[in-house]
PDB file with one MODEL, atoms N, CA, C and O in Angstrom:
MODEL        1
ATOM      1  N   UNK A   1      -7.723  58.793  94.591  1.00  0.00           N
ATOM      2  CA  UNK A   1      -9.174  58.667  94.561  1.00  0.00           C
ATOM      3  C   UNK A   1      -9.549  57.240  94.189  1.00  0.00           C
ATOM      4  O   UNK A   1      -8.829  56.549  93.468  1.00  0.00           O
ATOM      5  N   UNK A   2     -10.667  56.837  94.690  1.00  0.00           N
ATOM      6  CA  UNK A   2     -11.098  55.467  94.442  1.00  0.00           C
ATOM      7  C   UNK A   2     -11.941  55.344  93.184  1.00  0.00           C
ATOM      8  O   UNK A   2     -12.345  54.239  92.822  1.00  0.00           O
ATOM      9  N   UNK A   3     -12.214  56.456  92.509  1.00  0.00           N
ATOM     10  CA  UNK A   3     -13.000  56.403  91.294  1.00  0.00           C
ATOM     11  C   UNK A   3     -14.495  56.455  91.527  1.00  0.00           C
ATOM     12  O   UNK A   3     -15.271  56.477  90.572  1.00  0.00           O
ATOM     13  N   UNK A   4     -14.918  56.477  92.808  1.00  0.00           N
ATOM     14  CA  UNK A   4     -16.336  56.557  93.113  1.00  0.00           C
ATOM     15  C   UNK A   4     -16.811  57.993  92.944  1.00  0.00           C
ATOM     16  O   UNK A   4     -16.096  58.924  93.316  1.00  0.00           O
ATOM     17  N   UNK A   5     -17.994  58.189  92.393  1.00  0.00           N
ATOM     18  CA  UNK A   5     -18.515  59.546  92.282  1.00  0.00           C
ATOM     19  C   UNK A   5     -18.926  60.076  93.654  1.00  0.00           C
ATOM     20  O   UNK A   5     -19.198  59.301  94.571  1.00  0.00           O
ATOM     21  N   UNK A   6     -18.968  61.379  93.785  1.00  0.00           N
ATOM     22  CA  UNK A   6     -19.423  61.971  95.035  1.00  0.00           C
ATOM     23  C   UNK A   6     -18.285  62.625  95.791  1.00  0.00           C
ATOM     24  O   UNK A   6     -17.208  62.870  95.248  1.00  0.00           O
ATOM     25  N   UNK A   7     -18.547  62.898  97.037  1.00  0.00           N
ATOM     26  CA  UNK A   7     -17.588  63.593  97.883  1.00  0.00           C
ATOM     27  C   UNK A   7     -16.515  62.653  98.402  1.00  0.00           C
ATOM     28  O   UNK A   7     -16.773  61.473  98.638  1.00  0.00           O
ATOM     29  N   UNK A   8     -15.314  63.180  98.579  1.00  0.00           N
ATOM     30  CA  UNK A   8     -14.246  62.401  99.187  1.00  0.00           C
ATOM     31  C   UNK A   8     -14.541  62.236 100.674  1.00  0.00           C
ATOM     32  O   UNK A   8     -15.444  62.876 101.213  1.00  0.00           O
ATOM     33  N   UNK A   9     -13.776  61.381 101.322  1.00  0.00           N
ATOM     34  CA  UNK A   9     -13.962  61.142 102.745  1.00  0.00           C
ATOM     35  C   UNK A   9     -13.700  62.418 103.536  1.00  0.00           C
ATOM     36  O   UNK A   9     -14.436  62.726 104.474  1.00  0.00           O
ATOM     37  N   UNK A  10     -12.659  63.163 103.169  1.00  0.00           N
ATOM     38  CA  UNK A  10     -12.340  64.409 103.866  1.00  0.00           C
ATOM     39  C   UNK A  10     -13.453  65.441 103.694  1.00  0.00           C
ATOM     40  O   UNK A  10     -13.814  66.130 104.648  1.00  0.00           O
ATOM     41  N   UNK A  11     -13.991  65.547 102.495  1.00  0.00           N
ATOM     42  CA  UNK A  11     -15.068  66.499 102.243  1.00  0.00           C
ATOM     43  C   UNK A  11     -16.318  66.103 103.021  1.00  0.00           C
ATOM     44  O   UNK A  11     -16.990  66.966 103.587  1.00  0.00           O
ATOM     45  N   UNK A  12     -16.638  64.818 103.058  1.00  0.00           N
ATOM     46  CA  UNK A  12     -17.800  64.365 103.830  1.00  0.00           C
ATOM     47  C   UNK A  12     -17.603  64.635 105.310  1.00  0.00           C
ATOM     48  O   UNK A  12     -18.547  65.005 106.009  1.00  0.00           O
ATOM     49  N   UNK A  13     -16.379  64.451 105.790  1.00  0.00           N
ATOM     50  CA  UNK A  13     -16.092  64.712 107.196  1.00  0.00           C
ATOM     51  C   UNK A  13     -16.275  66.190 107.522  1.00  0.00           C
ATOM     52  O   UNK A  13     -16.854  66.527 108.555  1.00  0.00           O
ATOM     53  N   UNK A  14     -15.792  67.065 106.663  1.00  0.00           N
ATOM     54  CA  UNK A  14     -15.962  68.509 106.878  1.00  0.00           C
ATOM     55  C   UNK A  14     -17.431  68.907 106.814  1.00  0.00           C
ATOM     56  O   UNK A  14     -17.906  69.661 107.663  1.00  0.00           O
ATOM     57  N   UNK A  15     -18.159  68.403 105.807  1.00  0.00           N
ATOM     58  CA  UNK A  15     -19.576  68.747 105.676  1.00  0.00           C
ATOM     59  C   UNK A  15     -20.386  68.216 106.853  1.00  0.00           C
ATOM     60  O   UNK A  15     -21.323  68.874 107.305  1.00  0.00           O
ATOM     61  N   UNK A  16     -20.036  67.034 107.352  1.00  0.00           N
ATOM     62  CA  UNK A  16     -20.768  66.505 108.505  1.00  0.00           C
ATOM     63  C   UNK A  16     -20.558  67.395 109.723  1.00  0.00           C
ATOM     64  O   UNK A  16     -21.485  67.593 110.508  1.00  0.00           O
ATOM     65  N   UNK A  17     -19.358  67.933 109.892  1.00  0.00           N
ATOM     66  CA  UNK A  17     -19.095  68.843 110.994  1.00  0.00           C
ATOM     67  C   UNK A  17     -19.899  70.132 110.850  1.00  0.00           C
ATOM     68  O   UNK A  17     -20.462  70.625 111.828  1.00  0.00           O
ATOM     69  N   UNK A  18     -19.953  70.678 109.643  1.00  0.00           N
ATOM     70  CA  UNK A  18     -20.746  71.888 109.394  1.00  0.00           C
ATOM     71  C   UNK A  18     -22.222  71.613 109.660  1.00  0.00           C
ATOM     72  O   UNK A  18     -22.906  72.423 110.286  1.00  0.00           O
ATOM     73  N   UNK A  19     -22.706  70.484 109.188  1.00  0.00           N
ATOM     74  CA  UNK A  19     -24.115  70.147 109.392  1.00  0.00           C
ATOM     75  C   UNK A  19     -24.454  69.992 110.871  1.00  0.00           C
ATOM     76  O   UNK A  19     -25.521  70.418 111.314  1.00  0.00           O
ATOM     77  N   UNK A  20     -23.546  69.382 111.634  1.00  0.00           N
ATOM     78  CA  UNK A  20     -23.827  69.166 113.048  1.00  0.00           C
ATOM     79  C   UNK A  20     -23.680  70.439 113.874  1.00  0.00           C
ATOM     80  O   UNK A  20     -24.440  70.649 114.819  1.00  0.00           O
ATOM     81  N   UNK A  21     -22.722  71.284 113.536  1.00  0.00           N
ATOM     82  CA  UNK A  21     -22.476  72.485 114.338  1.00  0.00           C
ATOM     83  C   UNK A  21     -23.316  73.687 113.924  1.00  0.00           C
ATOM     84  O   UNK A  21     -23.602  74.549 114.755  1.00  0.00           O
ATOM     85  N   UNK A  22     -23.715  73.762 112.666  1.00  0.00           N
ATOM     86  CA  UNK A  22     -24.483  74.904 112.176  1.00  0.00           C
ATOM     87  C   UNK A  22     -25.901  74.481 111.777  1.00  0.00           C
ATOM     88  O   UNK A  22     -26.882  75.063 112.241  1.00  0.00           O
ATOM     89  N   UNK A  23     -25.998  73.491 110.936  1.00  0.00           N
ATOM     90  CA  UNK A  23     -27.294  73.096 110.395  1.00  0.00           C
ATOM     91  C   UNK A  23     -28.246  72.530 111.422  1.00  0.00           C
ATOM     92  O   UNK A  23     -29.431  72.861 111.410  1.00  0.00           O
ATOM     93  N   UNK A  24     -27.759  71.688 112.307  1.00  0.00           N
ATOM     94  CA  UNK A  24     -28.640  71.070 113.300  1.00  0.00           C
ATOM     95  C   UNK A  24     -29.214  72.091 114.277  1.00  0.00           C
ATOM     96  O   UNK A  24     -30.418  72.055 114.530  1.00  0.00           O
ATOM     97  N   UNK A  25     -28.413  73.004 114.843  1.00  0.00           N
ATOM     98  CA  UNK A  25     -29.025  74.020 115.720  1.00  0.00           C
ATOM     99  C   UNK A  25     -30.052  74.898 114.993  1.00  0.00           C
ATOM    100  O   UNK A  25     -31.082  75.247 115.571  1.00  0.00           O
ATOM    101  N   UNK A  26     -29.785  75.248 113.760  1.00  0.00           N
ATOM    102  CA  UNK A  26     -30.748  76.046 112.989  1.00  0.00           C
ATOM    103  C   UNK A  26     -32.026  75.238 112.780  1.00  0.00           C
ATOM    104  O   UNK A  26     -33.124  75.780 112.908  1.00  0.00           O
ATOM    105  N   UNK A  27     -31.901  73.964 112.465  1.00  0.00           N
ATOM    106  CA  UNK A  27     -33.062  73.099 112.271  1.00  0.00           C
ATOM    107  C   UNK A  27     -33.858  72.957 113.570  1.00  0.00           C
ATOM    108  O   UNK A  27     -35.089  72.967 113.548  1.00  0.00           O
ATOM    109  N   UNK A  28     -33.163  72.825 114.691  1.00  0.00           N
ATOM    110  CA  UNK A  28     -33.852  72.682 115.978  1.00  0.00           C
ATOM    111  C   UNK A  28     -34.674  73.929 116.282  1.00  0.00           C
ATOM    112  O   UNK A  28     -35.833  73.835 116.688  1.00  0.00           O
ATOM    113  N   UNK A  29     -34.066  75.099 116.084  1.00  0.00           N
ATOM    114  CA  UNK A  29     -34.793  76.348 116.333  1.00  0.00           C
ATOM    115  C   UNK A  29     -36.008  76.443 115.413  1.00  0.00           C
ATOM    116  O   UNK A  29     -37.092  76.828 115.851  1.00  0.00           O
ATOM    117  N   UNK A  30     -35.828  76.093 114.142  1.00  0.00           N
ATOM    118  CA  UNK A  30     -36.941  76.149 113.189  1.00  0.00           C
ATOM    119  C   UNK A  30     -38.036  75.149 113.567  1.00  0.00           C
ATOM    120  O   UNK A  30     -39.221  75.462 113.452  1.00  0.00           O
ATOM    121  N   UNK A  31     -37.652  73.955 114.014  1.00  0.00           N
ATOM    122  CA  UNK A  31     -38.642  72.944 114.397  1.00  0.00           C
ATOM    123  C   UNK A  31     -39.423  73.382 115.628  1.00  0.00           C
ATOM    124  O   UNK A  31     -40.645  73.238 115.668  1.00  0.00           O
ATOM    125  N   UNK A  32     -38.739  73.909 116.622  1.00  0.00           N
ATOM    126  CA  UNK A  32     -39.419  74.366 117.837  1.00  0.00           C
ATOM    127  C   UNK A  32     -40.341  75.536 117.506  1.00  0.00           C
ATOM    128  O   UNK A  32     -41.467  75.598 118.001  1.00  0.00           O
ATOM    129  N   UNK A  33     -39.872  76.456 116.677  1.00  0.00           N
ATOM    130  CA  UNK A  33     -40.705  77.591 116.282  1.00  0.00           C
ATOM    131  C   UNK A  33     -41.942  77.106 115.512  1.00  0.00           C
ATOM    132  O   UNK A  33     -43.053  77.580 115.749  1.00  0.00           O
ATOM    133  N   UNK A  34     -41.739  76.159 114.592  1.00  0.00           N
ATOM    134  CA  UNK A  34     -42.850  75.635 113.802  1.00  0.00           C
ATOM    135  C   UNK A  34     -43.895  74.942 114.644  1.00  0.00           C
ATOM    136  O   UNK A  34     -45.092  75.124 114.423  1.00  0.00           O
ATOM    137  N   UNK A  35     -43.455  74.144 115.612  1.00  0.00           N
ATOM    138  CA  UNK A  35     -44.405  73.457 116.485  1.00  0.00           C
ATOM    139  C   UNK A  35     -45.103  74.469 117.396  1.00  0.00           C
ATOM    140  O   UNK A  35     -46.274  74.292 117.732  1.00  0.00           O
ATOM    141  N   UNK A  36     -44.398  75.518 117.793  1.00  0.00           N
ATOM    142  CA  UNK A  36     -45.009  76.543 118.644  1.00  0.00           C
ATOM    143  C   UNK A  36     -46.101  77.312 117.907  1.00  0.00           C
ATOM    144  O   UNK A  36     -46.990  77.879 118.543  1.00  0.00           O
ATOM    145  N   UNK A  37     -46.048  77.338 116.580  1.00  0.00           N
ATOM    146  CA  UNK A  37     -47.068  78.032 115.802  1.00  0.00           C
ATOM    147  C   UNK A  37     -48.381  77.261 115.764  1.00  0.00           C
ATOM    148  O   UNK A  37     -49.429  77.839 115.478  1.00  0.00           O
ATOM    149  N   UNK A  38     -48.335  75.964 116.048  1.00  0.00           N
ATOM    150  CA  UNK A  38     -49.536  75.129 116.090  1.00  0.00           C
ATOM    151  C   UNK A  38     -50.252  75.328 117.424  1.00  0.00           C
ATOM    152  O   UNK A  38     -49.661  75.775 118.407  1.00  0.00           O
ATOM    153  N   UNK A  39     -51.526  74.989 117.428  1.00  0.00           N
ATOM    154  CA  UNK A  39     -52.228  74.957 118.705  1.00  0.00           C
ATOM    155  C   UNK A  39     -51.601  73.835 119.517  1.00  0.00           C
ATOM    156  O   UNK A  39     -51.273  72.786 118.963  1.00  0.00           O
ATOM    157  N   UNK A  40     -51.430  74.030 120.797  1.00  0.00           N
ATOM    158  CA  UNK A  40     -50.707  73.082 121.647  1.00  0.00           C
ATOM    159  C   UNK A  40     -51.322  71.687 121.569  1.00  0.00           C
ATOM    160  O   UNK A  40     -52.442  71.475 122.033  1.00  0.00           O
ATOM    161  N   UNK A  41     -50.581  70.723 120.974  1.00  0.00           N
ATOM    162  CA  UNK A  41     -51.104  69.340 120.918  1.00  0.00           C
ATOM    163  C   UNK A  41     -50.932  68.654 122.275  1.00  0.00           C
ATOM    164  O   UNK A  41     -50.324  69.209 123.191  1.00  0.00           O
ATOM    165  N   UNK A  42     -51.467  67.459 122.385  1.00  0.00           N
ATOM    166  CA  UNK A  42     -51.285  66.694 123.618  1.00  0.00           C
ATOM    167  C   UNK A  42     -49.803  66.354 123.781  1.00  0.00           C
ATOM    168  O   UNK A  42     -49.025  66.439 122.831  1.00  0.00           O
ATOM    169  N   UNK A  43     -49.435  65.975 124.986  1.00  0.00           N
ATOM    170  CA  UNK A  43     -48.040  65.679 125.291  1.00  0.00           C
ATOM    171  C   UNK A  43     -47.485  64.593 124.368  1.00  0.00           C
ATOM    172  O   UNK A  43     -46.374  64.727 123.855  1.00  0.00           O
ATOM    173  N   UNK A  44     -48.243  63.530 124.154  1.00  0.00           N
ATOM    174  CA  UNK A  44     -47.764  62.423 123.323  1.00  0.00           C
ATOM    175  C   UNK A  44     -47.698  62.809 121.850  1.00  0.00           C
ATOM    176  O   UNK A  44     -46.799  62.369 121.132  1.00  0.00           O
ATOM    177  N   UNK A  45     -48.638  63.625 121.397  1.00  0.00           N
ATOM    178  CA  UNK A  45     -48.590  64.081 120.004  1.00  0.00           C
ATOM    179  C   UNK A  45     -47.395  64.992 119.783  1.00  0.00           C
ATOM    180  O   UNK A  45     -46.719  64.904 118.758  1.00  0.00           O
ATOM    181  N   UNK A  46     -47.136  65.865 120.745  1.00  0.00           N
ATOM    182  CA  UNK A  46     -45.970  66.747 120.639  1.00  0.00           C
ATOM    183  C   UNK A  46     -44.679  65.937 120.653  1.00  0.00           C
ATOM    184  O   UNK A  46     -43.751  66.219 119.894  1.00  0.00           O
ATOM    185  N   UNK A  47     -44.627  64.937 121.512  1.00  0.00           N
ATOM    186  CA  UNK A  47     -43.463  64.044 121.562  1.00  0.00           C
ATOM    187  C   UNK A  47     -43.258  63.345 120.215  1.00  0.00           C
ATOM    188  O   UNK A  47     -42.137  63.269 119.712  1.00  0.00           O
ATOM    189  N   UNK A  48     -44.346  62.838 119.641  1.00  0.00           N
ATOM    190  CA  UNK A  48     -44.259  62.162 118.339  1.00  0.00           C
ATOM    191  C   UNK A  48     -43.798  63.118 117.240  1.00  0.00           C
ATOM    192  O   UNK A  48     -43.031  62.727 116.360  1.00  0.00           O
ATOM    193  N   UNK A  49     -44.259  64.362 117.287  1.00  0.00           N
ATOM    194  CA  UNK A  49     -43.842  65.358 116.294  1.00  0.00           C
ATOM    195  C   UNK A  49     -42.350  65.595 116.398  1.00  0.00           C
ATOM    196  O   UNK A  49     -41.650  65.599 115.385  1.00  0.00           O
ATOM    197  N   UNK A  50     -41.852  65.794 117.622  1.00  0.00           N
ATOM    198  CA  UNK A  50     -40.421  66.062 117.800  1.00  0.00           C
ATOM    199  C   UNK A  50     -39.553  64.850 117.430  1.00  0.00           C
ATOM    200  O   UNK A  50     -38.477  65.014 116.855  1.00  0.00           O
ATOM    201  N   UNK A  51     -40.009  63.654 117.752  1.00  0.00           N
ATOM    202  CA  UNK A  51     -39.250  62.451 117.371  1.00  0.00           C
ATOM    203  C   UNK A  51     -39.199  62.334 115.850  1.00  0.00           C
ATOM    204  O   UNK A  51     -38.146  62.044 115.283  1.00  0.00           O
ATOM    205  N   UNK A  52     -40.331  62.558 115.194  1.00  0.00           N
ATOM    206  CA  UNK A  52     -40.372  62.492 113.727  1.00  0.00           C
ATOM    207  C   UNK A  52     -39.462  63.547 113.107  1.00  0.00           C
ATOM    208  O   UNK A  52     -38.686  63.246 112.200  1.00  0.00           O
ATOM    209  N   UNK A  53     -39.555  64.773 113.590  1.00  0.00           N
ATOM    210  CA  UNK A  53     -38.691  65.837 113.070  1.00  0.00           C
ATOM    211  C   UNK A  53     -37.217  65.542 113.365  1.00  0.00           C
ATOM    212  O   UNK A  53     -36.341  65.864 112.563  1.00  0.00           O
ATOM    213  N   UNK A  54     -36.957  64.933 114.512  1.00  0.00           N
ATOM    214  CA  UNK A  54     -35.586  64.578 114.859  1.00  0.00           C
ATOM    215  C   UNK A  54     -34.993  63.530 113.938  1.00  0.00           C
ATOM    216  O   UNK A  54     -33.787  63.530 113.690  1.00  0.00           O
ATOM    217  N   UNK A  55     -35.822  62.646 113.434  1.00  0.00           N
ATOM    218  CA  UNK A  55     -35.333  61.635 112.491  1.00  0.00           C
ATOM    219  C   UNK A  55     -35.272  62.161 111.057  1.00  0.00           C
ATOM    220  O   UNK A  55     -34.391  61.780 110.286  1.00  0.00           O
ATOM    221  N   UNK A  56     -36.202  63.027 110.712  1.00  0.00           N
ATOM    222  CA  UNK A  56     -36.278  63.514 109.331  1.00  0.00           C
ATOM    223  C   UNK A  56     -35.126  64.427 108.931  1.00  0.00           C
ATOM    224  O   UNK A  56     -34.795  64.508 107.748  1.00  0.00           O
ATOM    225  N   UNK A  57     -34.507  65.120 109.890  1.00  0.00           N
ATOM    226  CA  UNK A  57     -33.472  66.075 109.519  1.00  0.00           C
ATOM    227  C   UNK A  57     -32.264  65.387 108.882  1.00  0.00           C
ATOM    228  O   UNK A  57     -31.598  65.971 108.027  1.00  0.00           O
ATOM    229  N   UNK A  58     -31.986  64.174 109.285  1.00  0.00           N
ATOM    230  CA  UNK A  58     -30.783  63.496 108.808  1.00  0.00           C
ATOM    231  C   UNK A  58     -30.981  62.747 107.494  1.00  0.00           C
ATOM    232  O   UNK A  58     -29.998  62.418 106.830  1.00  0.00           O
ATOM    233  N   UNK A  59     -32.212  62.472 107.104  1.00  0.00           N
ATOM    234  CA  UNK A  59     -32.441  61.668 105.895  1.00  0.00           C
ATOM    235  C   UNK A  59     -31.794  62.251 104.639  1.00  0.00           C
ATOM    236  O   UNK A  59     -31.185  61.497 103.880  1.00  0.00           O
ATOM    237  N   UNK A  60     -31.895  63.550 104.386  1.00  0.00           N
ATOM    238  CA  UNK A  60     -31.258  64.062 103.168  1.00  0.00           C
ATOM    239  C   UNK A  60     -29.729  64.034 103.224  1.00  0.00           C
ATOM    240  O   UNK A  60     -29.069  64.151 102.191  1.00  0.00           O
ATOM    241  N   UNK A  61     -29.163  63.879 104.427  1.00  0.00           N
ATOM    242  CA  UNK A  61     -27.707  63.958 104.571  1.00  0.00           C
ATOM    243  C   UNK A  61     -27.065  62.616 104.889  1.00  0.00           C
ATOM    244  O   UNK A  61     -25.915  62.574 105.326  1.00  0.00           O
ATOM    245  N   UNK A  62     -27.781  61.526 104.679  1.00  0.00           N
ATOM    246  CA  UNK A  62     -27.220  60.203 104.970  1.00  0.00           C
ATOM    247  C   UNK A  62     -25.910  59.961 104.254  1.00  0.00           C
ATOM    248  O   UNK A  62     -24.979  59.405 104.836  1.00  0.00           O
ATOM    249  N   UNK A  63     -25.823  60.372 102.989  1.00  0.00           N
ATOM    250  CA  UNK A  63     -24.606  60.118 102.220  1.00  0.00           C
ATOM    251  C   UNK A  63     -23.419  60.878 102.795  1.00  0.00           C
ATOM    252  O   UNK A  63     -22.278  60.446 102.627  1.00  0.00           O
ATOM    253  N   UNK A  64     -23.658  61.992 103.464  1.00  0.00           N
ATOM    254  CA  UNK A  64     -22.560  62.762 104.054  1.00  0.00           C
ATOM    255  C   UNK A  64     -22.023  62.046 105.284  1.00  0.00           C
ATOM    256  O   UNK A  64     -20.809  61.990 105.485  1.00  0.00           O
ATOM    257  N   UNK A  65     -22.911  61.498 106.111  1.00  0.00           N
ATOM    258  CA  UNK A  65     -22.492  60.880 107.359  1.00  0.00           C
ATOM    259  C   UNK A  65     -22.003  59.444 107.203  1.00  0.00           C
ATOM    260  O   UNK A  65     -21.350  58.918 108.103  1.00  0.00           O
ATOM    261  N   UNK A  66     -22.304  58.812 106.093  1.00  0.00           N
ATOM    262  CA  UNK A  66     -21.954  57.407 105.906  1.00  0.00           C
ATOM    263  C   UNK A  66     -20.433  57.213 105.897  1.00  0.00           C
ATOM    264  O   UNK A  66     -19.740  57.767 105.044  1.00  0.00           O
ATOM    265  N   UNK A  67     -19.922  56.431 106.842  1.00  0.00           N
ATOM    266  CA  UNK A  67     -18.517  56.078 106.891  1.00  0.00           C
ATOM    267  C   UNK A  67     -17.601  57.133 107.476  1.00  0.00           C
ATOM    268  O   UNK A  67     -16.385  56.940 107.486  1.00  0.00           O
ATOM    269  N   UNK A  68     -18.132  58.234 107.962  1.00  0.00           N
ATOM    270  CA  UNK A  68     -17.279  59.305 108.481  1.00  0.00           C
ATOM    271  C   UNK A  68     -16.635  58.899 109.802  1.00  0.00           C
ATOM    272  O   UNK A  68     -15.522  59.335 110.096  1.00  0.00           O
ATOM    273  N   UNK A  69     -17.292  58.091 110.588  1.00  0.00           N
ATOM    274  CA  UNK A  69     -16.747  57.673 111.876  1.00  0.00           C
ATOM    275  C   UNK A  69     -15.596  56.691 111.763  1.00  0.00           C
ATOM    276  O   UNK A  69     -14.863  56.479 112.729  1.00  0.00           O
ATOM    277  N   UNK A  70     -15.433  56.106 110.627  1.00  0.00           N
ATOM    278  CA  UNK A  70     -14.327  55.170 110.403  1.00  0.00           C
ATOM    279  C   UNK A  70     -13.110  55.934 109.918  1.00  0.00           C
ATOM    280  O   UNK A  70     -13.196  57.125 109.618  1.00  0.00           O
ATOM    281  N   UNK A  71     -11.993  55.260 109.843  1.00  0.00           N
ATOM    282  CA  UNK A  71     -10.775  55.871 109.336  1.00  0.00           C
ATOM    283  C   UNK A  71     -10.876  56.143 107.843  1.00  0.00           C
ATOM    284  O   UNK A  71     -11.757  55.621 107.160  1.00  0.00           O
ATOM    285  N   UNK A  72      -9.965  56.964 107.352  1.00  0.00           N
ATOM    286  CA  UNK A  72      -9.938  57.317 105.938  1.00  0.00           C
ATOM    287  C   UNK A  72      -9.631  56.078 105.102  1.00  0.00           C
ATOM    288  O   UNK A  72      -8.551  55.503 105.233  1.00  0.00           O
ATOM    289  N   UNK A  73     -10.567  55.655 104.241  1.00  0.00           N
ATOM    290  CA  UNK A  73     -10.323  54.457 103.444  1.00  0.00           C
ATOM    291  C   UNK A  73      -9.258  54.671 102.372  1.00  0.00           C
ATOM    292  O   UNK A  73      -8.681  53.702 101.878  1.00  0.00           O
ATOM    293  N   UNK A  74      -8.989  55.920 102.007  1.00  0.00           N
ATOM    294  CA  UNK A  74      -7.986  56.208 100.993  1.00  0.00           C
ATOM    295  C   UNK A  74      -6.582  56.316 101.587  1.00  0.00           C
ATOM    296  O   UNK A  74      -5.602  56.354 100.844  1.00  0.00           O
ATOM    297  N   UNK A  75      -6.470  56.364 102.928  1.00  0.00           N
ATOM    298  CA  UNK A  75      -5.173  56.525 103.565  1.00  0.00           C
ATOM    299  C   UNK A  75      -4.395  55.210 103.610  1.00  0.00           C
ATOM    300  O   UNK A  75      -3.183  55.213 103.827  1.00  0.00           O
ATOM    301  N   UNK A  76      -5.065  54.126 103.412  1.00  0.00           N
ATOM    302  CA  UNK A  76      -4.393  52.842 103.464  1.00  0.00           C
ATOM    303  C   UNK A  76      -4.166  52.409 104.911  1.00  0.00           C
ATOM    304  O   UNK A  76      -4.993  52.689 105.779  1.00  0.00           O
ATOM    305  N   UNK A  77      -3.066  51.736 105.171  1.00  0.00           N
ATOM    306  CA  UNK A  77      -2.787  51.201 106.513  1.00  0.00           C
ATOM    307  C   UNK A  77      -1.618  51.959 107.126  1.00  0.00           C
ATOM    308  O   UNK A  77      -0.525  51.407 107.254  1.00  0.00           O
ATOM    309  N   UNK A  78      -1.827  53.194 107.501  1.00  0.00           N
ATOM    310  CA  UNK A  78      -0.779  54.014 108.127  1.00  0.00           C
ATOM    311  C   UNK A  78      -0.906  53.885 109.644  1.00  0.00           C
ATOM    312  O   UNK A  78      -1.955  54.206 110.203  1.00  0.00           O
ATOM    313  N   UNK A  79       0.129  53.428 110.303  1.00  0.00           N
ATOM    314  CA  UNK A  79       0.114  53.313 111.776  1.00  0.00           C
ATOM    315  C   UNK A  79       1.084  54.253 112.369  1.00  0.00           C
ATOM    316  O   UNK A  79       1.221  54.309 113.591  1.00  0.00           O
TER     317      UNK A  79
ENDMDL
END
């Protein structure tokens, strides 16, 4: 361990997979359902709502996704 608080790289990688495969589809369904409950906005307003919701879902999980695409920093230089 590197002594940093928080999740290890492996744990962040697993959680990011769970969030993308389970959490994101659930969020999409909830967002579409929520917007459908409103009176139909104009095309551009609806587009802006979906873009905003599309960006907002990831904000609470930034720490999970940070550095996951890179190699394991704790593995060292294994070739």
